[in-house]
C-alpha positions, 0 to 999 in steps of 0.5 A: 589148474596147472599140469606141470610138465618138464620137457626133456631133451634127448641128444641122442640121434633119434628121429621122429617120425612127423610124416604124419603131420607133413613135415618130414624136412624138418625131423630130428631128435624127439625129446621126451616129456614127463608130468611133475604134478598133476596140479599145483593150484596156480597157472604159470604166467611168470617163472623165474629160476632161482640161484638155489635151485628153486623156482618161483611161479606166479600169476595174477590175482584178479580171477577169483580163488585159485586151487591151492590155500594160503597156509595157516588160515592167511587171507588176503585182504584187498579192497581194490580186487575186482573178484575177491577182496578176501582171498584165502588162496595162494596166486604164486608157489616156490618149487624145488627142483631136487625135491619135486616140492612146492609151497604156496607164496603170498602176494598182495597185489596184482601181478598181471602182466608184470615184468621183472629181473634178477639182481646179481645178488639173487633177489627177483625184482618184480615190476608193476602189474594191473589195477593196485599193483602197477605202480607196485614193486615186489622182491623175492630174495632166496634164504637159507630157511625157505619156510620164511621167504616169501614176497615183500611189497613196496606200494606206489614205488614206480614213478609211471604205472607199468602193465606190459612192460620189459626189464633188463638187468644192466652192468651196473646192477640197476634194472631198466623198465621199458615201456608198458601200456599207455607208457612211451618212456622208460625208467629205472630201479633204483629210481635214478635222479633224471626219473621218467625218460620219454623215448619217442620210439614206443609211440611211434610203434604204437600201431595207432593204438592197436599197440603191438609194441608191448613187452618190448624185446630187450637185449643188453649187447658186449658194448653196454649198449641196449637192444630194443625191438618193438613192432617190427622195428628196432634201435641201439639205445644208450640208457645213460645218455638217454640217446638212440644211437642207431635204428636198424632196419625194419624186419621184413614182412611188416608184420609185428612181433610183439604183444598182443601179436606176440613172437619172442626173441633171444640174443644168440650165444656169444664166444668169448674166445672168438677174435670178434664177437658179432651180437647177433639177435633172433626174432620169430612168431608173431601174428599179421598187423590185423589179427587182434581186430580180425579175432575180436570179430571171430576170425583167427589168422595164421600166425607168423612162421618166420625168424629174422637175425640181424647181426647188431654190430656190423656197418650196415645190418640187414635181416636174414629170414628164414621159415619156421616149420609151423606158425606161432604166436605166443612162443616162448625162445629159450637158449639151451646149453649146446648153443641151440635154442629151443622154440615152444608153447603157443598157438597157431591162430589169432592173437595173444591175450583175451581168449583170441588164440586158437589151434595150439602148437603142441610140438617144440622146435630145435633151431641150430644157428651154426647149421650150415644147411638152413633146412637142417636147422630146424628140428620138430620134437615130440608133441606136449599132451597138453596145449600152453597158450597165454598164461603159460611159460617155459624156462631152463633148469640148472640140468638141462631140461625145460620145465 
């Protein structure tokens, strides 16, 4: 079951007492938690805010029944499902922020560790997943009568299977889909004439079979090119010419930042009023290189506590490193309306997936990119009453709260 929580940020200067956790230099605004539903029946492996102030939420389909029935006696019949070939429970919901209500949705094939992006018209396009869903495309378009909006599936519409891939919407409305397990390439939605394009960079960052380059971080830059970060390395890709324009320095420390050593990343806020716009990428958290193997043997190594910032448009870019108040793997990073960054969810030990994380990190962190005093950049917030690890997610809502 999911305990549905909302985190509100308090922008008054209320200082928290965190001395009991030996973090006095990072005290700051508390924020507060509000429980919205004791259970909505499914887990939020994926969430997306839609333009009609609703949130679509969904999880994998292959773990057996959820705790929410499909309406009107509908059942999902899937002979390929590894747990239930006939499943009358929902694995997706549509949540209404305004009314705090929700209704079940029908997903046919497995969305486990799929990826997605929202088209300019507001349609969510979700690609890939696992098993019978790995080459499928699904879409959800908000409509005026929400009772009739539901997922639409397009079977076998991807050229390659996409499991743990990443997506980015492009200026022309296309979506680029990068990587995935044993996929060292990228393709586009809608499909382009040149099909699948091989990318050496993804093979080179594969960590000799240990991966650590899945769910690569993608950021569209103001010049229209794509920044891609995987493992410890990053490149600038001209996807129109299928050309790597630049490789950036490795992030210091040689510790991987991508799944299963899952860190997180944001493109820091841009100000169009600046005479010179310098896009800057920030990457936080992750896990040491052998964390997955060690966790499989019962040894849960401490996650990474560092963040790196990289100005990608300067002639000789280099990483600027800072330390978070606590280590974090499986964290989420969210840009706030203030221009600050929220770092939330995750674990302090181990790695992502396969029940290999330990020590939930329940305190979110606020990071202020523009603060000149480095030891005041971070503020530790009020702890969540519940852990949020694998199959948890967080998004910014239109009123400034975090779901």
